[in-house]
N, CA, C and O atoms as a MOPAC input file, in Angstrom:
PM7 MOZYME 1SCF
protein

 N    -20.53100 1    10.50600 1    -8.13800 1
 C    -19.42400 1     9.94100 1    -7.39500 1
 C    -19.83000 1     8.60000 1    -6.78000 1
 O    -20.97900 1     8.39300 1    -6.39000 1
 N    -18.87700 1     7.72400 1    -6.70900 1
 C    -19.06700 1     6.41000 1    -6.10400 1
 C    -18.18700 1     6.32700 1    -4.86700 1
 O    -17.02700 1     6.74100 1    -4.88800 1
 N    -18.74400 1     5.79000 1    -3.79400 1
 C    -17.99100 1     5.60200 1    -2.55700 1
 C    -17.45500 1     4.16900 1    -2.55800 1
 O    -18.20100 1     3.21300 1    -2.77100 1
 N    -16.16000 1     4.04200 1    -2.31800 1
 C    -15.54100 1     2.71400 1    -2.25200 1
 C    -14.88600 1     2.57100 1    -0.88800 1
 O    -14.04700 1     3.38200 1    -0.49700 1
 N    -15.27900 1     1.53500 1    -0.17800 1
 C    -14.72300 1     1.22800 1     1.13500 1
 C    -13.69900 1     0.12700 1     0.98000 1
 O    -13.98200 1    -0.92300 1     0.40400 1
 N    -12.50100 1     0.37400 1     1.50000 1
 C    -11.44800 1    -0.63700 1     1.48600 1
 C    -11.07200 1    -0.92600 1     2.93400 1
 O    -11.50500 1    -0.20300 1     3.83100 1
 N    -10.27800 1    -1.96100 1     3.18600 1
 C     -9.90100 1    -2.24800 1     4.57100 1
 C     -9.23300 1    -1.07100 1     5.28100 1
 O     -9.27900 1    -0.99400 1     6.50900 1
 N     -8.61500 1    -0.15700 1     4.53600 1
 C     -7.89800 1     0.92200 1     5.18900 1
 C     -8.48500 1     2.31000 1     5.03500 1
 O     -8.04700 1     3.23100 1     5.72400 1
 N     -9.47200 1     2.49800 1     4.14500 1
 C     -9.94000 1     3.86100 1     3.89400 1
 C    -11.26700 1     3.88100 1     3.15300 1
 O    -11.79600 1     2.84800 1     2.74200 1
 N    -11.78100 1     5.08200 1     2.99700 1
 C    -12.98100 1     5.34200 1     2.20600 1
 C    -12.58800 1     6.29500 1     1.08900 1
 O    -11.90100 1     7.28700 1     1.33000 1
 N    -13.02000 1     5.99800 1    -0.13400 1
 C    -12.62700 1     6.79600 1    -1.30000 1
 C    -13.87000 1     7.23200 1    -2.06600 1
 O    -14.82200 1     6.46300 1    -2.20000 1
 N    -13.86100 1     8.45900 1    -2.56600 1
 C    -14.87400 1     8.96000 1    -3.48800 1
 C    -14.22600 1     9.05900 1    -4.85700 1
 O    -13.28500 1     9.82700 1    -5.05200 1
 N    -14.73300 1     8.27700 1    -5.80800 1
 C    -14.15500 1     8.27300 1    -7.15200 1
 C    -15.27000 1     8.30600 1    -8.19400 1
 O    -16.44000 1     8.07500 1    -7.88800 1
 N    -14.88500 1     8.59400 1    -9.40600 1
 C    -15.81000 1     8.58600 1   -10.53600 1
 C    -15.75900 1     7.19900 1   -11.16800 1
 O    -14.94000 1     6.93700 1   -12.04800 1
 N    -16.64200 1     6.31300 1   -10.70900 1
 C    -16.71500 1     4.95600 1   -11.27200 1
 C    -17.97600 1     4.85400 1   -12.12600 1
 O    -18.95300 1     5.56400 1   -11.88900 1
 N    -17.94800 1     3.97900 1   -13.10900 1
 C    -19.09600 1     3.79900 1   -13.99000 1
 C    -19.20300 1     2.34500 1   -14.40900 1
 O    -18.22600 1     1.59700 1   -14.36200 1
 N    -20.39400 1     1.95700 1   -14.81700 1
 C    -20.62700 1     0.58700 1   -15.29400 1
 C    -20.05100 1    -0.44400 1   -14.33600 1
 O    -19.29300 1    -1.32200 1   -14.74800 1
 N    -20.40100 1    -0.34400 1   -13.08100 1
 C    -19.82100 1    -1.21100 1   -12.06000 1
 C    -18.66000 1    -0.48200 1   -11.42600 1
 O    -18.83700 1     0.59600 1   -10.85800 1
 N    -17.46600 1    -1.06000 1   -11.51500 1
 C    -16.28600 1    -0.42700 1   -10.92300 1
 C    -15.23400 1    -0.07100 1   -11.96800 1
 O    -14.03700 1    -0.17000 1   -11.69700 1
 N    -15.65800 1     0.33600 1   -13.14200 1
 C    -14.72100 1     0.84800 1   -14.14800 1
 C    -14.32300 1     2.25200 1   -13.74100 1
 O    -15.18200 1     3.09100 1   -13.47000 1
 N    -13.03100 1     2.51100 1   -13.69600 1
 C    -12.53100 1     3.83700 1   -13.32500 1
 C    -11.18800 1     4.08000 1   -13.98200 1
 O    -10.58000 1     3.17300 1   -14.54900 1
 N    -10.73600 1     5.32300 1   -13.89500 1
 C     -9.43600 1     5.67700 1   -14.46800 1
 C     -8.33300 1     4.93200 1   -13.71900 1
 O     -8.50900 1     4.52200 1   -12.57200 1
 N     -7.20700 1     4.76900 1   -14.38500 1
 C     -6.05700 1     4.11200 1   -13.75500 1
 C     -5.61100 1     4.89000 1   -12.52200 1
 O     -5.19000 1     4.28800 1   -11.53500 1
 N     -5.69700 1     6.22200 1   -12.56600 1
 C     -5.29900 1     7.04100 1   -11.40900 1
 C     -6.20800 1     6.77900 1   -10.21400 1
 O     -5.72900 1     6.64700 1    -9.08800 1
 N     -7.52600 1     6.70200 1   -10.45500 1
 C     -8.45200 1     6.39400 1    -9.36200 1
 C     -8.25600 1     4.96700 1    -8.86800 1
 O     -8.34600 1     4.70700 1    -7.66800 1
 N     -7.98900 1     4.04100 1    -9.78500 1
 C     -7.74700 1     2.64700 1    -9.38800 1
 C     -6.53400 1     2.55700 1    -8.47200 1
 O     -6.53900 1     1.80500 1    -7.49700 1
 N     -5.49600 1     3.32500 1    -8.78900 1
 C     -4.30400 1     3.32400 1    -7.94400 1
 C     -4.60800 1     3.92500 1    -6.57000 1
 O     -4.14300 1     3.42100 1    -5.54700 1
 N     -5.39500 1     5.00800 1    -6.55700 1
 C     -5.75900 1     5.64400 1    -5.29800 1
 C     -6.54200 1     4.66900 1    -4.40300 1
 O     -6.32200 1     4.62200 1    -3.19300 1
 N     -7.43600 1     3.90800 1    -4.99100 1
 C     -8.28800 1     2.99100 1    -4.23500 1
 C     -7.54400 1     1.73500 1    -3.80700 1
 O     -7.67300 1     1.29900 1    -2.66300 1
 N     -6.76300 1     1.14500 1    -4.71800 1
 C     -6.16200 1    -0.17600 1    -4.46200 1
 C     -4.69900 1    -0.13800 1    -4.04900 1
 O     -4.21800 1    -1.06600 1    -3.40000 1
 N     -3.98300 1     0.92100 1    -4.41500 1
 C     -2.54200 1     0.95200 1    -4.17100 1
 C     -1.75200 1     0.25400 1    -5.26500 1
 O     -0.53100 1     0.13400 1    -5.16200 1
 N     -2.42700 1    -0.21000 1    -6.31400 1
 C     -1.78600 1    -0.88900 1    -7.43800 1
 C     -1.81600 1     0.03600 1    -8.64400 1
 O     -2.78200 1     0.77200 1    -8.83900 1
 N     -0.75300 1     0.00200 1    -9.46200 1
 C     -0.59500 1     0.87900 1   -10.61700 1
 C     -0.79100 1     0.09400 1   -11.90100 1
 O     -0.26500 1    -1.01000 1   -12.04500 1
 N     -1.55100 1     0.66400 1   -12.84100 1
 C     -1.72800 1     0.02300 1   -14.14100 1
 C     -0.47200 1     0.19800 1   -14.97700 1
 O     -0.01800 1     1.32000 1   -15.20100 1
 N      0.08800 1    -0.91300 1   -15.43500 1
 C      1.24900 1    -0.92100 1   -16.33300 1
 C      0.92700 1    -1.86400 1   -17.48300 1
 O     -0.05600 1    -2.60100 1   -17.40900 1
 N      1.72700 1    -1.86200 1   -18.54200 1
 C      1.44200 1    -2.76500 1   -19.66600 1
 C      1.35900 1    -4.23300 1   -19.25500 1
 O      0.63600 1    -5.01000 1   -19.87700 1
 N      2.10100 1    -4.62000 1   -18.20200 1
 C      2.08500 1    -6.02100 1   -17.78100 1
 C      0.94500 1    -6.35400 1   -16.83100 1
 O      0.78400 1    -7.51600 1   -16.45600 1
 N      0.14900 1    -5.36500 1   -16.43000 1
 C     -0.99200 1    -5.60000 1   -15.54400 1
 C     -1.02300 1    -4.58200 1   -14.41900 1
 O     -0.45700 1    -3.49600 1   -14.54600 1
 N     -1.67100 1    -4.91900 1   -13.33700 1
 C     -1.69400 1    -4.05300 1   -12.15000 1
 C     -0.48700 1    -4.42100 1   -11.30200 1
 O     -0.27100 1    -5.59200 1   -10.99000 1
 N      0.30500 1    -3.40700 1   -10.92800 1
 C      1.57300 1    -3.66300 1   -10.25200 1
 C      1.68300 1    -2.87700 1    -8.95200 1
 O      1.18000 1    -1.76100 1    -8.82800 1
 N      2.35900 1    -3.49800 1    -7.98700 1
 C      2.74100 1    -2.84900 1    -6.73500 1
 C      4.18700 1    -3.24300 1    -6.49100 1
 O      4.49900 1    -4.41200 1    -6.26700 1
 N      5.06500 1    -2.24600 1    -6.53800 1
 C      6.51300 1    -2.48600 1    -6.47200 1
 C      6.87800 1    -3.42800 1    -7.63000 1
 O      6.55500 1    -3.14000 1    -8.78200 1
 N      7.53600 1    -4.53000 1    -7.33600 1
 C      7.96700 1    -5.46500 1    -8.38900 1
 C      6.92200 1    -6.52900 1    -8.71400 1
 O      7.09500 1    -7.29000 1    -9.66600 1
 N      5.85600 1    -6.59100 1    -7.94600 1
 C      4.81100 1    -7.60500 1    -8.14000 1
 C      3.76600 1    -7.08700 1    -9.11500 1
 O      3.20900 1    -6.00600 1    -8.92300 1
 N      3.50000 1    -7.86700 1   -10.17000 1
 C      2.47700 1    -7.50200 1   -11.15600 1
 C      1.48200 1    -8.63900 1   -11.31600 1
 O      1.84900 1    -9.81400 1   -11.31800 1
 N      0.21500 1    -8.26500 1   -11.45000 1
 C     -0.86500 1    -9.23000 1   -11.66400 1
 C     -1.41000 1    -8.98400 1   -13.06400 1
 O     -1.99200 1    -7.93200 1   -13.33000 1
 N     -1.22200 1    -9.96300 1   -13.97400 1
 C     -1.75500 1    -9.78900 1   -15.32700 1
 C     -3.27700 1    -9.70400 1   -15.29200 1
 O     -3.93000 1   -10.39100 1   -14.50700 1
 N     -3.83600 1    -8.85300 1   -16.15300 1
 C     -5.28100 1    -8.71200 1   -16.24200 1
 C     -5.76900 1    -9.23000 1   -17.57700 1
 O     -5.06800 1    -9.11500 1   -18.58200 1
 N     -6.96600 1    -9.80100 1   -17.60100 1
 C     -7.52600 1   -10.18500 1   -18.89900 1
 C     -7.78200 1    -8.93700 1   -19.73300 1
 O     -8.03600 1    -7.86400 1   -19.18500 1
 N     -7.71800 1    -9.06900 1   -21.04100 1
 C     -7.89800 1    -7.92700 1   -21.94200 1
 C     -9.23100 1    -7.22700 1   -21.68100 1
 O     -9.32500 1    -6.01100 1   -21.84400 1
 N    -10.25600 1    -7.96700 1   -21.28300 1
 C    -11.57800 1    -7.38500 1   -21.04400 1
 C    -11.61800 1    -6.49300 1   -19.80300 1
 O    -12.59300 1    -5.76700 1   -19.61100 1
 N    -10.58500 1    -6.52800 1   -18.95500 1
 C    -10.57100 1    -5.73500 1   -17.71600 1
 C     -9.84300 1    -4.41100 1   -17.87700 1
 O     -9.73400 1    -3.64400 1   -16.92000 1
 N     -9.33800 1    -4.13000 1   -19.08800 1
 C     -8.63400 1    -2.86200 1   -19.34400 1
 C     -9.13700 1    -2.30300 1   -20.67100 1
 O     -9.17100 1    -2.99700 1   -21.68700 1
 N     -9.52800 1    -1.02700 1   -20.63400 1
 C     -9.93900 1    -0.32000 1   -21.85300 1
 C     -9.19800 1     1.00400 1   -21.86900 1
 O     -9.58300 1     1.94200 1   -21.17200 1
 N     -8.13700 1     1.08700 1   -22.66000 1
 C     -7.33200 1     2.29700 1   -22.70100 1
 C     -6.68900 1     2.54900 1   -21.34600 1
 O     -5.87000 1     1.75100 1   -20.88900 1
 N     -7.04700 1     3.64000 1   -20.70500 1
 C     -6.49600 1     3.97400 1   -19.38200 1
 C     -7.51800 1     3.71500 1   -18.27300 1
 O     -7.36700 1     4.22400 1   -17.16200 1
 N     -8.55700 1     2.92800 1   -18.56800 1
 C     -9.56400 1     2.57900 1   -17.57500 1
 C     -9.41800 1     1.11400 1   -17.16100 1
 O     -9.02000 1     0.26100 1   -17.95400 1
 N     -9.75000 1     0.85100 1   -15.90000 1
 C     -9.57400 1    -0.48500 1   -15.31900 1
 C    -10.87500 1    -0.93100 1   -14.66000 1
 O    -11.55800 1    -0.13400 1   -14.01800 1
 N    -11.21200 1    -2.20100 1   -14.82200 1
 C    -12.32900 1    -2.79700 1   -14.09200 1
 C    -11.78600 1    -3.26500 1   -12.74500 1
 O    -11.25300 1    -4.36800 1   -12.63100 1
 N    -11.92600 1    -2.42400 1   -11.73400 1
 C    -11.35500 1    -2.71500 1   -10.41500 1
 C    -12.02800 1    -3.93000 1    -9.78400 1
 O    -11.37700 1    -4.67400 1    -9.05000 1
 N    -13.30500 1    -4.14900 1   -10.05000 1
 C    -13.98400 1    -5.33300 1    -9.49600 1
 C    -13.33500 1    -6.60500 1   -10.03300 1
 O    -13.10400 1    -7.54600 1    -9.27300 1
 N    -13.03900 1    -6.64600 1   -11.32100 1
 C    -12.38900 1    -7.82800 1   -11.90700 1
 C    -10.99300 1    -8.01400 1   -11.33800 1
 O    -10.59300 1    -9.13500 1   -11.02400 1
 N    -10.24500 1    -6.91900 1   -11.20300 1
 C     -8.89800 1    -7.00300 1   -10.64100 1
 C     -8.94700 1    -7.48600 1    -9.19500 1
 O     -8.19700 1    -8.38500 1    -8.81400 1
 N     -9.83200 1    -6.89100 1    -8.38600 1
 C     -9.88500 1    -7.24200 1    -6.96700 1
 C    -10.29800 1    -8.70300 1    -6.78500 1
 O     -9.78400 1    -9.39600 1    -5.90600 1
 N    -11.21800 1    -9.15700 1    -7.61200 1
 C    -11.64900 1   -10.56000 1    -7.55700 1
 C    -10.48900 1   -11.47900 1    -7.91500 1
 O    -10.32600 1   -12.54100 1    -7.31400 1
 N     -9.68300 1   -11.07300 1    -8.89500 1
 C     -8.51900 1   -11.87900 1    -9.27800 1
 C     -7.52100 1   -11.97900 1    -8.12500 1
 O     -6.84000 1   -12.99500 1    -7.98100 1
 N     -7.43100 1   -10.92400 1    -7.29900 1
 C     -6.55200 1   -10.96200 1    -6.12600 1
 C     -7.11400 1   -11.86700 1    -5.02500 1
 O     -6.39900 1   -12.21100 1    -4.08300 1
 N     -8.38300 1   -12.25300 1    -5.13800 1
 C     -9.00200 1   -13.08400 1    -4.10800 1
 C     -9.76900 1   -12.28100 1    -3.07900 1
 O    -10.15400 1   -12.80800 1    -2.03500 1
 N     -9.99300 1   -11.01600 1    -3.36400 1
 C    -10.72900 1   -10.16700 1    -2.42900 1
 C    -12.20200 1   -10.12700 1    -2.76400 1
 O    -12.57200 1   -10.10500 1    -3.93800 1
 N    -13.05200 1   -10.11900 1    -1.74300 1
 C    -14.49000 1   -10.01200 1    -1.99100 1
 C    -14.87300 1    -8.60600 1    -2.43600 1
 O    -14.27800 1    -7.62100 1    -1.99800 1
 N    -15.87300 1    -8.52400 1    -3.31000 1
 C    -16.37600 1    -7.25800 1    -3.82900 1
 C    -17.89300 1    -7.27900 1    -3.68600 1
 O    -18.55700 1    -8.18100 1    -4.19700 1
 N    -18.44200 1    -6.28200 1    -2.98700 1
 C    -19.89600 1    -6.17400 1    -2.84700 1
 C    -20.31400 1    -4.72800 1    -3.06800 1
 O    -19.52400 1    -3.80200 1    -2.88200 1
 N    -21.57500 1    -4.54900 1    -3.47000 1
 C    -22.10100 1    -3.20500 1    -3.72100 1
 C    -23.51800 1    -3.10400 1    -3.18400 1
 O    -24.21500 1    -4.10500 1    -3.01700 1
 N    -23.92800 1    -1.86500 1    -2.91600 1
 C    -25.32500 1    -1.65900 1    -2.54300 1
 C    -26.18300 1    -1.82600 1    -3.79200 1
 O    -25.66400 1    -1.94900 1    -4.90200 1
 N    -27.47200 1    -1.83000 1    -3.60300 1
 C    -28.40800 1    -2.09100 1    -4.69500 1
 C    -28.27100 1    -1.11200 1    -5.85500 1
 O    -28.45500 1    -1.49100 1    -7.01200 1
 N    -27.95100 1     0.14000 1    -5.55500 1
 C    -27.83800 1     1.16300 1    -6.60000 1
 C    -26.43300 1     1.27900 1    -7.19300 1
 O    -26.22700 1     2.03800 1    -8.13900 1
 N    -25.46400 1     0.53500 1    -6.64800 1
 C    -24.09500 1     0.60800 1    -7.14500 1
 C    -23.39900 1     1.90200 1    -6.79300 1
 O    -22.42800 1     2.28100 1    -7.45000 1
 N    -23.88500 1     2.60100 1    -5.75000 1
 C    -23.27100 1     3.86100 1    -5.34800 1
 C    -22.21900 1     3.67300 1    -4.26400 1
 O    -21.33900 1     4.51700 1    -4.09700 1
 N    -22.30800 1     2.56700 1    -3.52700 1
 C    -21.34100 1     2.26100 1    -2.47200 1
 C    -20.82700 1     0.84300 1    -2.71000 1
 O    -21.60700 1    -0.10000 1    -2.84400 1
 N    -19.51700 1     0.71200 1    -2.75700 1
 C    -18.86900 1    -0.58500 1    -2.96900 1
 C    -17.92900 1    -0.85600 1    -1.80600 1
 O    -17.38400 1     0.06900 1    -1.20400 1
 N    -17.74600 1    -2.12500 1    -1.49900 1
 C    -16.76900 1    -2.51900 1    -0.48400 1
 C    -15.82300 1    -3.53600 1    -1.10200 1
 O    -16.25500 1    -4.52300 1    -1.69700 1
 N    -14.52600 1    -3.28500 1    -0.95300 1
 C    -13.48700 1    -4.21300 1    -1.39300 1
 C    -12.88100 1    -4.79900 1    -0.13100 1
 O    -12.18500 1    -4.10100 1     0.60700 1
 N    -13.14100 1    -6.07500 1     0.12100 1
 C    -12.62600 1    -6.72000 1     1.31700 1
 C    -11.18600 1    -7.16200 1     1.14600 1
 O    -10.67800 1    -7.27100 1     0.03100 1
 N    -10.54500 1    -7.41100 1     2.26600 1
 C     -9.15600 1    -7.87800 1     2.24000 1
 C     -9.08900 1    -9.23500 1     1.54000 1
 O     -9.93200 1   -10.09900 1     1.78000 1
 N     -8.09400 1    -9.42600 1     0.67900 1
 C     -7.92300 1   -10.72900 1     0.02500 1
 C     -7.71100 1   -11.85000 1     1.05000 1
 O     -7.29000 1   -11.60000 1     2.18000 1
 N     -8.00000 1   -13.05400 1     0.64900 1
 C     -7.95100 1   -14.21200 1     1.54100 1
 C     -6.60300 1   -14.37700 1     2.23200 1
 O     -6.56100 1   -14.71200 1     3.41600 1
 N     -5.49300 1   -14.14800 1     1.51700 1
 C     -4.18200 1   -14.33400 1     2.15400 1
 C     -3.97300 1   -13.34300 1     3.29600 1
 O     -3.35600 1   -13.68700 1     4.30400 1
 N     -4.48100 1   -12.11100 1     3.15000 1
 C     -4.37000 1   -11.13400 1     4.23500 1
 C     -5.25700 1   -11.52500 1     5.40900 1
 O     -4.85100 1   -11.39400 1     6.56400 1
 N     -6.45900 1   -12.00100 1     5.12600 1
 C     -7.36500 1   -12.42700 1     6.20900 1
 C     -6.76800 1   -13.62300 1     6.93900 1
 O     -6.81300 1   -13.68300 1     8.16800 1
 N     -6.21500 1   -14.56500 1     6.20100 1
 C     -5.61000 1   -15.74500 1     6.82400 1
 C     -4.40800 1   -15.37100 1     7.67800 1
 O     -4.22700 1   -15.92200 1     8.76300 1
 N     -3.58200 1   -14.44000 1     7.20300 1
 C     -2.41800 1   -14.01600 1     7.97800 1
 C     -2.85400 1   -13.35300 1     9.28100 1
 O     -2.23000 1   -13.55300 1    10.32400 1
 N     -3.92200 1   -12.56700 1     9.22100 1
 C     -4.42800 1   -11.91700 1    10.43200 1
 C     -4.94300 1   -12.96300 1    11.42200 1
 O     -4.73000 1   -12.83200 1    12.62700 1
 N     -5.60700 1   -13.98200 1    10.92700 1
 C     -6.11500 1   -15.03000 1    11.81500 1
 C     -4.98300 1   -15.83800 1    12.43800 1
 O     -5.06500 1   -16.23200 1    13.60100 1
 N     -3.92500 1   -16.08600 1    11.66500 1
 C     -2.79200 1   -16.84900 1    12.19400 1
 C     -2.08100 1   -16.07800 1    13.30100 1
 O     -1.53100 1   -16.68200 1    14.22200 1
 N     -2.08800 1   -14.75600 1    13.21800 1
 C     -1.43100 1   -13.94500 1    14.22700 1
 C     -2.21500 1   -13.84600 1    15.51900 1
 O     -1.68200 1   -13.38700 1    16.53000 1
 N     -3.47200 1   -14.26600 1    15.50700 1
 C     -4.34000 1   -14.22100 1    16.68400 1
 C     -4.42300 1   -12.82600 1    17.28800 1
 O     -4.61900 1   -12.68700 1    18.49600 1
 N     -4.27900 1   -11.80500 1    16.47500 1
 C     -4.39000 1   -10.44000 1    16.95600 1
 C     -5.58400 1    -9.78600 1    16.27400 1
 O     -5.68400 1    -9.77600 1    15.04700 1
 N     -6.48200 1    -9.24300 1    17.07600 1
 C     -7.68300 1    -8.61600 1    16.53200 1
 C     -7.31800 1    -7.34300 1    15.77800 1
 O     -6.41700 1    -6.61500 1    16.19500 1
 N     -8.00200 1    -7.06900 1    14.68100 1
 C     -7.76000 1    -5.81400 1    13.97000 1
 C     -8.24000 1    -4.64200 1    14.83400 1
 O     -9.13400 1    -4.79500 1    15.66500 1
 N     -7.64300 1    -3.49300 1    14.62600 1
 C     -8.03600 1    -2.32200 1    15.39500 1
 C     -9.40500 1    -1.82400 1    14.92400 1
 O     -9.67400 1    -1.79100 1    13.72300 1
 N    -10.25200 1    -1.44600 1    15.84800 1
 C    -11.56500 1    -0.90100 1    15.52400 1
 C    -12.02300 1    -0.00500 1    16.66900 1
 O    -11.47300 1    -0.04200 1    17.76900 1
 N    -13.04300 1     0.80000 1    16.38200 1
 C    -13.61800 1     1.68700 1    17.39400 1
 C    -15.11500 1     1.42200 1    17.47600 1
 O    -15.80600 1     1.41000 1    16.45800 1
 N    -15.60800 1     1.21100 1    18.68000 1
 C    -17.02900 1     0.99600 1    18.94700 1
 C    -17.39000 1     1.68300 1    20.25100 1
 O    -16.52800 1     1.89200 1    21.10400 1
 N    -18.66100 1     2.03700 1    20.41400 1
 C    -19.05900 1     2.63500 1    21.68400 1
 C    -19.15800 1     1.56800 1    22.78200 1
 O    -19.55600 1     0.43200 1    22.52100 1
 N    -18.78500 1     1.95300 1    24.02900 1
 C    -18.95300 1     1.03500 1    25.15500 1
 C    -20.40300 1     1.10800 1    25.63400 1
 O    -21.22400 1     1.77300 1    25.00200 1
 N    -20.72800 1     0.44000 1    26.73400 1
 C    -22.10700 1     0.38600 1    27.21300 1
 C    -22.64000 1     1.76700 1    27.58900 1
 O    -23.85400 1     1.96500 1    27.63400 1
 N    -21.76100 1     2.71400 1    27.85600 1
 C    -22.17800 1     4.08100 1    28.18600 1
 C    -22.20100 1     4.99500 1    26.95200 1
 O    -22.53700 1     6.17400 1    27.05800 1
 N    -21.85000 1     4.45600 1    25.80100 1
 C    -21.85300 1     5.24100 1    24.57400 1
 C    -20.54500 1     5.94400 1    24.27300 1
 O    -20.46200 1     6.68200 1    23.29000 1
 N    -19.51700 1     5.73900 1    25.09000 1
 C    -18.22300 1     6.36500 1    24.86700 1
 C    -17.43700 1     5.56000 1    23.83000 1
 O    -17.24100 1     4.35900 1    24.01500 1
 N    -16.98200 1     6.19200 1    22.74500 1
 C    -16.20700 1     5.45000 1    21.74300 1
 C    -14.90200 1     4.91300 1    22.33600 1
 O    -14.16900 1     5.65300 1    22.99200 1
 N    -14.61800 1     3.66200 1    22.11400 1
 C    -13.38600 1     3.02600 1    22.57900 1
 C    -12.69100 1     2.37700 1    21.37900 1
 O    -13.31700 1     1.68200 1    20.57900 1
 N    -11.39000 1     2.62000 1    21.27700 1
 C    -10.58900 1     2.01300 1    20.22200 1
 C     -9.76900 1     0.89100 1    20.84400 1
 O     -9.13000 1     1.07200 1    21.88000 1
 N     -9.79700 1    -0.26400 1    20.20100 1
 C     -9.13700 1    -1.43600 1    20.76300 1
 C     -7.66300 1    -1.17800 1    21.05200 1
 O     -7.16700 1    -1.58400 1    22.10300 1
 N     -6.95600 1    -0.51500 1    20.14800 1
 C     -5.51800 1    -0.28800 1    20.35400 1
 C     -5.23600 1     0.56900 1    21.59100 1
 O     -4.15700 1     0.46500 1    22.17400 1
 N     -6.17800 1     1.40700 1    21.99500 1
 C     -5.99100 1     2.23000 1    23.19500 1
 C     -6.06600 1     1.39200 1    24.47400 1
 O     -5.64600 1     1.83300 1    25.54400 1
 N     -6.60000 1     0.19400 1    24.34800 1
 C     -6.75300 1    -0.68500 1    25.51200 1
 C     -5.65300 1    -1.73500 1    25.59300 1
 O     -5.69300 1    -2.61400 1    26.45500 1
 N     -4.67500 1    -1.64800 1    24.70200 1
 C     -3.59800 1    -2.62800 1    24.68900 1
 C     -2.91600 1    -2.69300 1    26.05400 1
 O     -2.61700 1    -1.66400 1    26.66000 1
 N     -2.67500 1    -3.91200 1    26.52900 1
 C     -2.06100 1    -4.12400 1    27.83400 1
 C     -3.07700 1    -4.27300 1    28.95300 1
 O     -2.71800 1    -4.58900 1    30.08700 1
 N     -4.34700 1    -4.04700 1    28.63500 1
 C     -5.40900 1    -4.19600 1    29.62800 1
 C     -6.25700 1    -5.40700 1    29.25000 1
 O     -6.29200 1    -5.81400 1    28.08900 1
 N     -6.92600 1    -5.96700 1    30.22300 1
 C     -7.84500 1    -7.06700 1    29.93400 1
 C     -9.08800 1    -6.49000 1    29.27200 1
 O     -9.66100 1    -5.50500 1    29.73700 1
 N     -9.49000 1    -7.12400 1    28.17600 1
 C    -10.63900 1    -6.65500 1    27.40800 1
 C    -11.58400 1    -7.82500 1    27.19600 1
 O    -11.15900 1    -8.90700 1    26.79100 1
 N    -12.85100 1    -7.61200 1    27.46700 1
 C    -13.87800 1    -8.61900 1    27.20100 1
 C    -14.70900 1    -8.12700 1    26.03400 1
 O    -15.34400 1    -7.07600 1    26.12300 1
 N    -14.71200 1    -8.88700 1    24.92300 1
 C    -15.50400 1    -8.54500 1    23.75800 1
 C    -16.66200 1    -9.52600 1    23.64400 1
 O    -16.44300 1   -10.73600 1    23.59100 1
 N    -17.85700 1    -9.03600 1    23.60600 1
 C    -19.03000 1    -9.87700 1    23.41400 1
 C    -19.60400 1    -9.53100 1    22.04300 1
 O    -19.84000 1    -8.35900 1    21.74900 1
 N    -19.82600 1   -10.52000 1    21.22100 1
 C    -20.37400 1   -10.28700 1    19.88100 1
 C    -21.63700 1   -11.10200 1    19.70600 1
 O    -21.87800 1   -12.08000 1    20.41400 1
 N    -22.43200 1   -10.67700 1    18.74900 1
 C    -23.67500 1   -11.36200 1    18.45600 1
 C    -24.02500 1   -11.11000 1    17.01000 1
 O    -23.76100 1   -10.02900 1    16.48400 1
 N    -24.60200 1   -12.07000 1    16.37600 1
 C    -25.07500 1   -11.91300 1    15.00200 1
 C    -26.37600 1   -12.67500 1    14.84900 1
 O    -26.55800 1   -13.72800 1    15.46000 1
 N    -27.27600 1   -12.15400 1    14.04400 1
 C    -28.59100 1   -12.77300 1    13.87200 1
 C    -28.55700 1   -13.96100 1    12.92400 1
 O    -29.50500 1   -14.74600 1    12.88700 1
 N    -27.49400 1   -14.10400 1    12.16400 1
 C    -27.47400 1   -15.21700 1    11.22500 1
 C    -26.90600 1   -16.42300 1    11.89000 1
 O    -26.80000 1   -17.47900 1    11.26700 1

């Protein structure tokens, strides 16, 4: 089994040779359905190159990259992350609203940002890079 992390969930699917998986698993992970015209969601379809579809299997990494979303994997290819496409990230930044997340406070108590809505919140971040 391969673990795939998306902006909204974690999925366990049978992926092989990178992110090749059945159309059913691809739909479960991405929310897009394989159709003859490409990967579709409602009336919107994204054509795929012939090399990204083999019968009923889809190269989800190729599809996600075509959408503009980042794709990364651990060294063994057992855990993959599909990041939000650029247009979604840009829309979130334009709204100036932080995404919901849960982190422990200084006492170790988990706090979810949405539970603090309407209160003053001080967020301190740090990164080594």
